N, C-alpha and C positions, 0 to 999 in steps of 0.2 A: 698767645693771641690766635684766635681762630680767623685766619685770613687766607688769601690766595697765596700760592707758593711761587710767585714770580721772584726772579733773582733780584739782588740788590742793584739799584740804579747807580751807575757811575756818573759822577758829576765833576765838572771842571770848575774850580774856584777862580773867579776873576777878580782882579785888583784894579781899581781906578782911583784917581785922586779925588779928594773931597769935593772940589768945585764941580768936576764932571758928574759926580753922583748927585749933587743937588740939582744940577741941570737936567739929568737924565731920569732921576727917580724922585717923584714927588707925589703929592696927593692925587693928582690927575691920573696917575698910572693905576690907581686902585678903583674898584667898582664904586658907583655913586653912593651906595648905602653902606659902604665899609666904614666901620666906626674906629676912630682913634681916641684913646682915652688914657687916663693914668689911674693908678691904684694905690690903696693904703689899707691899713687895718686899725681897729680902734685902739688897741693897747700901744701900738707903735706911734700913733699920732695924737690921740685926744688929750692925754694928761688928765688933769682934774680928777685924779683917782679918788679923792676924798670930798668931792663936791657934787652938788646936784642930786643927792640921794643915792649915789652909786654904791653898790655893795662890792666887797673884795672879790677878785678873781684869783685863779690859781697862779697867775703870773705875779700878782702882788705878793702872795705868800712865798712863792719860789724865790723871788729876788730878795725878800727880807730874810728868809730862813737860810738860803744858800748863796750869799753874795759872792762867794769865791767862784761860783759857776758862771758869773758874768765877768767878762774880761776886765772891765773898769769898775766892777762892783756897783753898777748903776741900776736904774729901774725906769719903768715908764710912768712913774707917778706924775711927772711933769711932761715928759715926752717933748713934743713940739707945740703943745698947747693949742691944738686945733679946736678943742672944745670952745675956747674963747675967740679964736682967730679964724674960724671957718669962713667968714665972709671975705677976709683978705685972701685966703687960700683959693676960694672959688673964683675970686677976681683974677688971680694968677692963671688959673686954668683957662678962663675965658680969654685972657690976653694972648696966651700961646695959641689958642684956636682949637682946643680939644672939644670933642663931641660928647664925652661921657666920663663919669667918675665912678670907679668901683671902690666902695668903702664897706667896712663891716660894722655891724651893730654890736655894742658891748652888751652881752646877755645880762650881766649883773648891773648894768645901768638902767635897764627897763624892768628887770626882775631881780632886785637885790638879793632876795633869798633863793633865787633859782627857779621858783615855780609860782603858779598863780595863787596857790593857797596862802603864800606869804606876802602877797600884795604886789600890785603894779606901781612902779614909780612914775607918776605922771610928769615929773620934771624931766626924766630921761626921755619919755615919749615926746615932750615938747622940743627938746634939743634936736632929735632926729627929724621931727616935722619941720623945724626951722631950716635945718641943713638941706633937706629934700626940696623945700620950697625955694631956697636960695639957688640951688643948682638949676631947677627948672626955669627960674626967672632969668638965668644967665645962659639959657640954651643948652644946658648939659643934662644928659640922661643919667639918672641914678641907677647903678647896678649894685644891688645890696647883698652882701654876704652875711649869713646868719651866724656862722661860727668860724672864727679865725683864731682858735686856740685858747681864748681867754674864758674858760669855763668858770661859772660862779663857784667860789670856794665852798659855799654852803652845800652844794651837791657833791663836791669832792669829799667833804667831811661826813656827809650823811650816808652815802653808799658807794663811794669810790668813783663817782663820775662815769666815764665811758667804760670802766671796767665792769659795770653792772648793767644787766638788761633793764633795770628800773628806769634808765634814762630814756628808753625808747618804747617799752612795752605798752601796748594797749590791749589788755586781755581781760575777758570776763570768765569766771569759773563757776561751775555748779559744784558745790561741795555736799556730799551725802555721807552720813555715817551709817554703816550697815552692820547688822548683827547676824552671825551665822546660826542656823538652826543647830541645836545640840546634837542631833542625829548625824549631821554632816560635819564631822570633826576632821582635822588634819593632824597627822602624826608624822612630823618631818624628822625628828631626832629621837623617836621612841617614846615621846611624852604626849599623852592625849591632851588635847585642848578642848574644853567644853564650850567656851564662848570666845569669840574673837571680835574685837571692835576694830574697825578699820575706817580711815578716812580716805576716800577716793576722789581725786580731783580731775575734772575733765575740762579741757579748754573749750570755752563757749564761743570763740570768735567765729562769726559767720553762720552760726546756727540760728534757726528761725523760731524755735519754740522750746518750751520746757520738755515736751514729749520727745523731741529729737535729742535733747541733751540726755534725758533719762535712757533712751535707747543706746546712746553712745557709752554711757556708764556701764550698762549691762554687758555690752560687747567687750568693753575693756576688762571687766571681771572675768568673762568667759575666756578671753585670750590669756589672762593671767593663769587661770586654771590649767589650760592646755600646756602652757609653758612650764608650769610647776610639775605636771604629770610627766613631761619628757625628761626633766632634769633631776627629779627626786625619786629615788628607788622606793623609799618607805612611805610614799603617799598612799593612805588607805582609801580615801574617797575624795573625789573632786568637789569643789564648791559648786553645787548645782542649784540648790534651793535657797537663794539669798532672800532673807526676809528683811525688808527695809523697815527699820523701826523709826527712822526719822528721814523723811524725804523733803528736805528743805532746800529750795533753790536759793542760793546766795549769789547774787550778781556782785562781783567784786571788781572794781576798777583799780587796776594796778597803775603804777606811775607811768606817765607818758610826758615827761617834762620837756623834752626837746620839741615834740610835736605841738605841745601847748604853747611854748614860747614862739615857735614859728607862726602858729595861728594868730597869736596876739599881734605879731608884726604884719601879717597879711591884713588883719582888720584895721589896724591903725594907719598903715602906709600904702596898702595895695591899690588904693584909688589913683596913686601917682607913680608908684614903682611898678615897672613892667618887666623887670629882669631880676629874678631871685637866684641866689647861689646858696645852697644849703651849707656846704662845707668847703673850706679852702685847704687844699693840700692835706687831706687826711693821712696820707702816707708819711709826710713829714712829722705830723703830730704824733703818729704811732712810733716812728723810728727814733726820734729824738726824745720824746717824752717817756717812752716805756722800753725802748731798746737800749739806748746809750745813757739815758737819764740826764741829758744836758739841757733839755727844755722842761718847762713845767708839765706835769707835776713832779718830775725828777725821779721816776721809778726805774730801777734796773737791778740786775744781779751782777753787774760789772761796774767798774768806775766808782766804787765805794758808795753806792746808793744805800740809803737806810732801808728801803723796802723795794720789792719788785722781783720779777722773774723775766729776764730778757729772752727766754725761749718760749714762753707761753703767753704772757700778757699782751704782747703786740697783736697776736691773732685774735684775742678776745676784744680788744679795743677797736681794731679794724672792723670786726664783725658787727659790733654795736654801732659804729659810725655808719656803716652801710645801711643798717636797719633804721637808724635815726634819719639818715637822708631820705630813705624811701618813705618812711612814715610821714615826714614833713612834706615831701613832694605829693603824696597821695591826698593829704589834707587840702593842699592848694588845688590840685587837679580836680578833686571831687566837689569842692565847696566854693572856690573863689575864681578859678580860671575863666569860666564862662562869662562871668560878670565883669571881672577886672581886665580880661584880655591880655594877660601877661604870660610870661614863660618862666620855667624853673629848671635849674640844672645844678651841676656840681663842678668845682674846679680841681683838676688833678695835675700833679707834677709828673712830667715824663722826661726821662733821659733815653734817647734812642740808643739802641745797642746793635753793634755789628760784630759778626764772628771775627776773632783774631786771625783765624786761618780758614781755609775752605774745607777743613776736615769736618766729618759728620759730628764729631764730639763737640767742636767749637760752635757749629751751627745749632746744635741742640742746646748748648750753654746759652747762646744768645736768646733763644726762644724761652728758656727757663728764666733768664734775667727779666724779660718782659712779663712773664707770668707772675713773678714775685714783686712786680712794681705796678705798672699801668694796668695790666690785665687782672691784677688782684681785685680791682674795682670794676673794670669794664666788663669782665666776663659775667659777674653777677648782674650788672645793670643790663647787659644784652641778653643773657641766657638764663639767669636765675641760679647759677651755680659757680663754684670756684674753678679755676683752671685745673686740668687733670694733673699737671706737674706738681701743683701745690698739694693736691689730695694725696698723691703718691709719696712725696717727700716729707710732708709734715705729719701725716697720719692722724692719730686721735687728738693731737694738739690743735688741729684746725676745726673750728666749730662747723656745724652743718646748718643749712637753712631747712626749716620745716617746709612742707608743701605750701602752706599759706604765706610764709615769709618769702619763699621763692617767687610766688605770683606777685607779691607786693613790690619786691625789688625789681623784677624784670620790667624794663621799659619805663622806669620811674624818673625820666628826664626828658626835657625838650632840647637841651643842648649840653655840651661838655666844654668847659673851659680848660685849656691846656697851658700850664705854666712850664715853659721850656727853658732849661738852663744849659744843658751840656749833652754830650754823647760819649759813648765808651765802646771799646772793644771788649769782647767777652771770650774767655777761654775756659774750657772744662777743667774742673778739679774733682778728684774722687770724692764720692759721698760716703761719709761715715756717720752712723747714728750715735756713736758714743762720744761723750765729752764735748758736746756742743754747748757753747756758752752764750750764743746770740742767734736770734731768729734768722738773721741774714745768711747764716751758714747753711740753712736748709736748701738754698738755691743751688749750691755746689757750683759756684761760678767765681772766676777771678776776673775783675774788671780793671781795665787800664785805659788811659787816655791817649796812648801813643803806640805805634807799631813801627818797628825798625827805626826808632828814634824820631819819628815824625808824628806830631800832634794831630789828632783827628780834627777835621775842619768843621766849621759851623754849617757848611752846605748840606750836611745830612738832615738838617731841619726841613728841607724841601721834601725829602723822602718821608720823613716822619709825618708831616701833614697829609701827604698823599695816602699813606697807609691808614692813618687814623680816620680820614674821611671815608675810605672805602669800607672800613670795618664798622663804622657807625655813621650811616649816611646822613642823619639829621644834623650832625652834632658838633661841629667845631666852630662855634661862633666867635670865640675870642682866644687870642694868644696873649700870654703875659710873660715878660722877661725884663731883666735889668742887670746891671753890673755895679759892683762897689769899688770904692777906692779907700785907701787909708785916710784916717782923720788928719789931713794936712792943713796947712795954713790957708786962709781965705784966698790969698793970691794964687797959690798952687791949685787949689780946688776949682777955682773959677775957670781955669784953662783945662777943661776935661775933654780933650780931643779923643781920648780912648773911648769915652762914652759915646761920642758921636760916631766913631768907627763901629762900636757895638750895635747901636741902633741902625746904622746903615746896613750892616751885614744882615741883621735879622729882618729888617723890612725888605731888603733885596731877596732874601730867601722866601719870605712869605709871598712876595710878588711872583717869584718863580713857581711856587707851589700853586698859586691861583691859576697861573697859565697852564699848569699841568692838570687842572681840574679839581684841586683841593677845595674843600668847602669851609674856608676860613672867612669869618664874618667881621672880625675886628682885631685890633691890637691895643693892649693896655700896657703902657710903659711903667715899669717899677723903678723909680717911684718919682712922684712930683718933688717931694721934700726929703732932705736928709732926715733920719729918724732913729728911734731906738731899734737896733737890729739884733733883738733876742740875745743869744749868748755872747754876741760881740759887743753888746751895749752900744756906746757911741764911738767906738774905735774905728768904725768904717762908715762910709757915706754912700748911699744909693741914689741920692736925689739929683734932679736937674736944677734944683734950687738949693743953694747953700744956706744952712741955718746956723747962726752963730750961737752956740750953746753957752757962751761966756758973757753975753752982752744983751740979755733980754729976748733972745730968739728972733732977731730980725731976719728977714728973708732976702737973699741976693741971688739973682739969676746967674747960672753958669753958662758957659758957651753953648752947652748942649740944649739949653732951653731956647736960646735964640735960633739954633739950628732947627729944632723941631718947629718953631714958629714959622721959619722960612719954608720948611717942608710942607706945612699945612696950608700955607697961603696960596699955593699953586692950584 
């Protein structure tokens, strides 16, 4: 992270009883416009996987093809049926007193085939219109996430989803077939070539005319000649007199499926939605889907995956996610923001890292750990390039941004959402380039949650928000966090004092961060309801509301829901 070099702040953790906390910390302690909300995702909540014209997503395929990768071999086919029960769920949010609801759109519910050419599902559009209208009618602001890991299976089948630049590219190309004059032949291996036919492709993005494109083509050929002359001993003559036998400008629109999907959402919902989130936790999608293979699409070169490469694919997928975010953000900023008066950003997960010791090696390790996590995204978003530590350690496995891409990515956000879960100590480990099996090894860091037998405390969250605010001054409008429990009986689950303690700690830390000048604009609790928790299935519960999976999915408020209601009433 490019940041000031101030030392780490020492903080004293304070403990008070729950009653004192409710009395001393409540909504009135936060700024007037500070938002309190709750969050969800489409695959974890909606269900109705085979209803309403929805197409399959990679999570449908993953849970069907690899049921053993889900702890209870379950899926989100039914989930908690929010597709049919959204009015009830919105009513619960209103009763607790929340200001906002962050939910994601199922890409394959509005575009079953993944792109516009295969058709828009109006039934899916109607569902989200109804949900948005219901939220607004109950005084809740919709925060809409475009991608929360449930890619349409059609795009995964067609070109590999986020492994391919096709998901983000918006490029036009001039294609020209050139024929070399017979007098200007090339002899590279001792064999004369009388005629050479070559297709030369020039990126047309941003160019204003056919003449400008043609000039770039000629320049490209000239540079090729010069390069050939330097590297080849037996070159007799350079390509100087290129005779164009066909000069046909072919404007080719490549795939831009994510930007098209995003623009459809802006058109359909942007008159009411004022906060857009392009991607939720792209690092989690990369790490678990392409590093460990424990999330859809289940690709890796460890853990017995059928396909994948855990040392290369995570870098490609992340690169394309960053470009997809930027392309979608630019569409909004250029074409919709001035009229719709909304904002667009991205939600990143961040675990703060502290050096295990005061040695330079451990301090550098902590910096590298951030470079390979939060800054993997924030450095491109702030500066248009990857962190220097990544460039050094990853080498040619790390994709590069073209000049045009760098300009597109840099500054492509109005806000950053921070999903904070934990903190770690970092220790240096020697870097070896041989025998790496997983991309995370490139950071050359050992992470641990304790030092001298003492667990790291949640108070480092205060420092996290202060640093993130200073490194990205516009940008921290929302924090998101939650805690799970085992799937216990309803009687045990309803007494979730540990969740109350969790929310109390995090809200206390955010309050302290605000007092220290951090630019935090809201807090979204994960989650309102118990739900399908990815690889854990239904074996854990994150909700403030208990959902009975065995008796028609009725909702029962836990003690934490009442605590939050009391907190918000002040």
